[in-house]
N, C-alpha and C positions, 0 to 999 in steps of 0.2 A: 337929721344930719348931725354927725359927730363933729363938733368944732375942734380944730387942731390949731396949735400954736407952734411957731418955729422954736425949736429947742436947741441947746448947745449940741453941736455936731458930735462931739466925743461921747455924749450921753447915749447915742445909738447903740454902743457896745453893751450897755446895761441890758438891752433886749436881745441883740443878735448874739451875744456871748453865751446865751442859754441854749443855743441851737434850736430855735423855734421852727415850726413849720411856717413858711412865708408864702404869700402869693406874689410871684414875680409878674409884673406887668411890663409890656413893651408895646410899641406901636409901629405899624406899617401903614403909611397913608392915613386914612381916617379910621382904620380898624384897630381895635384894642385886642391884644393877645394876652392871655393870662394862664398861669399854671402854678399849682402848688408845688413847692420844692421843700423837701424834708431835710436836705443837707446844706446848711450854711454855717460858716464858722467865722467869727470875728477874729482878725489877726493883728489889728492895730487900732489905736484910739484917735490919733490926731495927725493927719486926717484918718477917719475910719477906713479900714480896708476889710473886705469880706471875701472869703472864698465860697463859691457856690458851684454845685454841679447841676447840669441840665442835659438830659439825653437828646441826642441828635434826631431821634424819632419824633420828638415833640415839635409841634408847629411853632412854638414860641422860640425855639432854638435858632432857626435861620434869621428870624426877625431881630433877635438879640445880637447875632453876629453882624448883621447889616447895619443896625442902628448904633450899636455900641453903647446903649444906654437903657436903663430900666428903673423901676421902683420896686423895692422890697417892702411889701405890706405885711405887717404883723397883725393877724386877725384874731378875734376872740372866739371862744368855743361856740358862741351863738351863730357863727357862720360855718359850722362844721358841715352842714348839708351842702352849702354852696361850694365849699372846698372840694368835697367829693365829686360834685357835679362838674366843676371846672377840670378836675383831674381825669374824669371819665369821658369827657366829650372831646371829640376830634374837631379841630378848627380847620375848615376848608379854605380859609382865606377870603371868603365872600361875606361872612357875617361877623359882626363884632361880638366877641365872646362874653364881654361884660354885659352888654345889652341882652344877649340871649338868656342870661340867668337873672336879669333884673337887678344887677349890682350897680349902685350909684357910685359915681366917681367924679373927680375934678382933675384938671390938668396939673401936672407937677410944675414947679417954677423953673427948675434948672435943666430938666431933660424933657424929651417928647415922649411921655408915658403917663399913665393914669395913677393917681393916688386914690385908693378905695376909701369911700366915705366910712365904711364899717371897720376899717383898720384903726386900731388905737395908736399905732406907731408906723411910720413910713420913712424909709431912707431912699432918697433920690441918688442914683449911682451912674457912674460911667465905667465901662470896661477898660481896664488898664493892661491886662494880660489875659491870654486865653490859650488853652491847650485843647484843640478841637478833637484830638484822638481820645482824650479823657472826658470831654464835655465839661471841663473845668474853666471857670471864669474867676478872675480876680477883679473885684469891683472897688472903686474909690467912692466913698460917700461924699456927696456935695451939699446936701441939705437934709435936715432931719425934722420930722413933724411928730408931735405927740399930742394925744387927746388932752384938751385943756383941763379936764377933770380927772386925769390919770392918777391912780394910786394902786399900789400892789394888791390891796384888798378888793378893788373894784374891777380890774381887768386881769384876765388870766391868759396864759400862753398855751397854744395848741402844740402838741408834738405828734409825731407819726410813728406808728408801728405797722406799716403796710396798710392793710385794710381796716385798721383800728386807729383812731385818733384818740389821744388822751390829753386832758387839760391838767395844768399844774394844781388845780383845785380838787383833783380826784375823779372828775367825770371822764367816762369813756364813751366813745362814739364808734359803733361798728358800721362800716359801709352798708352792709345788708339791711341794718335797722333803719338807716337814714334814707336809703334810696329804694327800699322795698324790692319790687320785681325789676327795677332798672339795673340792679347790681349785677 
């Protein structure tokens, strides 16, 4: 389990300002929904505001619309396979997506959503504006969590180029390589 500490809220922009791939988590009833999102953009520091797109075809989309809250989980390259699996799997609303892929999590403090144990940074958010036609959400950060042992040399950010993820340390992960014949 990666121990996280609550960090200064404005510090979240140090991570989200790099446009990382994040795993957005939201909850309906007892079920966790999760989806990798490649387009997030920090737009303010105090309080943090983040723009995020999420397609209406995604099962997490209506959950986010209904709940109005989520967690943006910044995950390391070591979770690249799980990121592809989360993005490739349809959620039927009957099974918890995090449990399906064996991802450990704990409840967020400020919102009803999951903080991934494997995430080295996590921002608990509420939706403050949305444009359903564009699938655009403006999120306000409420609480920020950071790995207690975080350092730039220890944790690296994933970015997306469609079916290839790349890390800021130079590693590349192709969906076909990670998922084999599931791709």
